[in-house]
N, C-alpha and C positions, 0 to 999 in steps of 0.2 A: 046798358050798364055792364061794365067790365069788372070781373071778380078774379082775384088771384089768391091761392092758398100758399102760404109760406111753410115749408117743412125744413126745420133745421135738423141736420143729421150728423151723427158720429157713430160709426160702426153699426149701421142699420141694414146691412146687406140681406139679412133674413126677413126684413119687413118692407123694404122700399118698393120692390116690384108690385107686391100685392096692394100696398097702400095707394100707389099711383093708379093702378087699375081700378081700385075701389072708388076713388074720387071721380075719375072720369066716367065711371059707370052711372053714378048718381047725379053728376053735374057735368055733362059733356062739353059745354061751352066755357067752363071755368078754366083758368090757367093755373099751373102749378110752378112754383119756384122752389127748388131744392137748394138750400144753402149748406154745403157740406164742409165740415171742419177738417178737410184733408184726411178722411178716414183711413186708418191702416188696413181695414178690410176691403177697401176700394169700393165703397158704396157708390161713389161718384162715377165709377166706370159703368156700373149697371144703369145709372141715369143716362149717361151719354149714349149707351146702346138703345135705350127706350126712346130717346129723342127722335130717332129715325121713324118711329111709329106714331109718336104723339107730337104734333107741331106746337101744341100749347104747353109743352113741358120745357122748363128752363132750368139752367144750372149755374150756380155760382160756387166755384171751388176755392175755398180759402187756402192760402199758402201754408198755414199752420193752424193748430187748434186754438181757437179764440174763446170758446165758451158759448153758452146759450144766449146770453144777453147780446153780445156783439153780433152773433149770427142773425138774430131776429132784427136788430137795428139795420144791418146790412140789407136784409130783405125788405124792410119797410121803406128805406131810402130808394131801393130799386122800384118798388111798387109806386111810390109817389112820383118818381122821375118818369115812369112810363104811363102815368095817368090812369091807373086802375081806380075804379070807384069804390070798391069794397075789398078790404084786405082781411083775410082769415088767417089766424095763426093756430097751429095745432101740432101735436106730437106725431111722430112717425111710427110709433110702436103699437098702435091700435088701442091705446088707453082712451083715446078720443074716437068716437064712432063717426066715420066719414059719412054715413047715411043721414046725419043731421045737417050736413052742409046746406041743402036746399032750404031747410027751416031757418037756419041762421041768416041766410040771404033774404028770405022773405021778411023776417022780423026787422032786418036792417033797413027796410023801406021807410020805417017811421022812427027808427031809433039809431042814434049815432054809435053806440057801443053795445053790442050783444055779447053777453058772457055766458058760456056754458058752465053751469054751477052745480057743484056737488052738495051745497049746503043750503038749498032752498027746498021747499016741499016737493017731494017726488024725486029729488036728486039723491044719488047714493054712490057708494064705492064698493066694488067687488074685487076680492083677491088680496086685500091687505090684512095683515094681522092686527090685533087690537092696539099694539104699541104704535104701529105706523099710522093707523087711523087717528088715534088720540093725538099724536104729534101734529098731524095736519089740522085737525079740528082746533086744537089749542092755538096753533100758529095763526089761524084765521081769526080766532077770538081776540088774540093779542093785537092783530092788525086793526080789527074793527074797533077795539077799545082805544088804541093810541092814535089812530089816523081818522077813520070815519066808519060809521055803521051803514053808510049808503050802499056799500058793497058787501055781500055775504061771503063770496069766495074770492078773496084777494089773490090767492096763488093759482087760480085757474089759468091754464095755458091754452084754452079753447075759446077764442074770441073772434068776433067780426067787427072790424073798425071801418068807419067812413074815412076815406082819404082826407077829406076836408078837416076832420078832427085831428088826424096825425099831422097835417100841415100847420094847424093852429098851435100844436104842441112844440113845433120847431125842433124836431128830432135831429140829432147827429149821431154818428157812429161812436162817439166818445161818451155818450150819456149812459147813466145807469150802471148798476152792479153787473157782475159777470154771470152769476148762477141763477137759481130759481127766485132769488130776491128781485130779479129783474121784473117779474110779473107784478110784484107789489109796487115797485118804483114807477113802472109805466102807468099803472092805473092811477096812482097818486098824482102824477104829472097831468094826466087827463083831467082829473077833478080840479086841480089848481089852475090849469091853463084855460080851460074852456067850459067847465061845469056842464058836461054833455048830458043828453038824455041817455039813460042806461036801463037795460032790462036784463034780468038773469033767467035763462032757461034751464030747467032741470035736466041734468045729464046723468047717465050711468057711467061712471069712470071705472075702467077695468085695468087691472095690473097688466103690464106689457106681455105680449104673446111670445116674443122671442128677443134674444139679446140680453144685455146686462143693464140694471138700473144705474142711473147717473147720480142718485142720491148719496150724500156723504155727510159726515159731521161738519166738515168745513162749510158746506152749503147751508146747513141749518144755522150755524153761527152767523154766517153772512146775513141771513134773512132776519135774525133777531136784532143784529146791529143796525141793519138798514131801516127797520121799522122805527127804532129809537131816533135815528138820525132824521128821518122824514118827519117824525113828530116835532122835533125841535125846529127844523126848517119851516114847517107849516105854521108853528106858533110865532116864529120871528116874522114871517110874511104877514100873518094876521095883525101883529102888533104894529108893523110899519103902515099897514093899510088904515088901522084905526088912528094912528098918530097924524096921518095926512088929513083924515076926516075931521 
């Protein structure tokens, strides 16, 4: 079984070297794909240097900054094309603990989508102020209420996907929103396209170790609008299904 970890990066020179080393330390046979948004701090140069030491390290350098969603979709399309069986998405800033990768892979043996969740029993967040935590918690409650309560952590970016599930979803690089709303949109497409088996593993999410957060007011507004749009689209889809029946 071939596994690849997709790391979208933008100005992550302070984290990328340690992250790559940490992943290969806990899962030596895993492959890593860095999708770099043409980082001004030359994150991609560090990756190119490391490729001479790690044959399982791959790099896709975008010609310009495209955003989180397009970067992940580019990585998913690459993983599908190269026939990886398991595709893990995670942040490069150590907010996601790389030591959990073997557990994600293990649980994926019997589950099509494994989500690292902050909002299940024993999951938690470290390093956020009360406002940031409340914003995230309410955002997930909003998504659960308007879309589905089948998933507790809609905005989690630490997931392990079966390639066959992503293939069923028919991904293209033009799908989905650009920012963090991408995580919600992607999971919604999975539920609508394939009704996959899902498990949420508790994780401890930590505020980034180095570099600057990518969170902004625009990203939050995009997520709010995306949830409303998905609610309406899902309702229309359901109505069409019932009318055919």
